[in-house]
Each structure stands twice: as structure tokens, then as C-alpha cells.
N, C-alpha and C positions, 0 to 999 in steps of 0.2 A: 421611846421620848425621851430625850436630851436633859439636863440639870436648866441651859437655859433657859426651856420654853415652861419649863418648871419654874423656876425662880418669879421667870417673869407674872404666871398666873400666880403663882402670891401674894407680889408686891403688888399687883396692877389697886386701887384706887376708886371708887369706893372695892374691897375685895367682896370678888360676887366665890362664896362656897362651891370646888368638885369636885364631881367627882372620878375615883381615877378604876381607870378601870388595870386588871392583871387579865395575863395567857394564858392565868389555866382558869379563868373565870367570877375570879372574882373580886366585891367590888369592893370602896374603898370612902369615904362623903371625904371633907374634908370642911370644915365649915368653918373654923377661923386658926389665921396665920401661923397660932400656934402653937396650934393642936400639928404641925409636920418643922421635921429637921431635914432640907437637905444637905444633901452632899454629890459630891462630882461623880457618885454610882449606890449610894439608895439615897430611900425618904421610908424616913419613919414619921408614925404615924398616930399621934394618939386617941385614941376611942374613949367618946365618951360612955358609959355604961349603963352609971348608975345615979346619974345627971346630966339626962344630953341640952351641950347649950351650956353648961356651968366649967362649958372653959378648962377642966379639971381629967389630967386620962389620969383612967385608970387604969387603962391595959395600952403596953407600943403595937403595935406590929412593923418590921425590919423588908419592909419591900425593897427591890433591890431595880435600879431605873432597866432594865435589863428587862426585867418583867412586862412593865408596866404599858398599856400597848397601848390606850391614851385616856389621856380627862379634861372632861364633860364639864359645865356645869352643870347642879345639881339640881334640880325643878323640881321646880314649888309643890309641895302638897299640897291638896285645897281640899282643908275642915269639911 
């Protein structure tokens, strides 16, 4: 996936949470645009482990855009 496509998804107004699918089958949710840093070749995703929705990353995964297979809207979970 190209950086321009991801940039457009991260800038969407209003922002729509997205899920990144990686070539090894792993997925990562981006629920706020501040939780992602995009470069021309990578996307760094902040992971909120202790307090989901806090906007504070507990760890970061560094992903090569060459391994990002697709991005979709995060499905709404029914409570």
C-alpha cells in the first residue's frame, strides 16, 4: 500500500478508525490519527495496551509499507 493512500485515510474528516492487514496475517487498529506516524516507506503505529482509547501509546510497532496488504474500516463491536 502506498503512503498517499494511507495519508488520505489518516486525514479523513471525520476520521474513521482503520485496521491495517500485514503480510504475515497480523492486524493493527488505528483508532485515532495521532496514533500513527507515516513516512514514505514505513508507518509507525502506537499501541494502547493499558488504557485503550486514552490516546497514549504504551508501545510502538514499526511497519514497512511493503508489508501492508490492505487497510479497512475497523468493524464496530456490538456490546
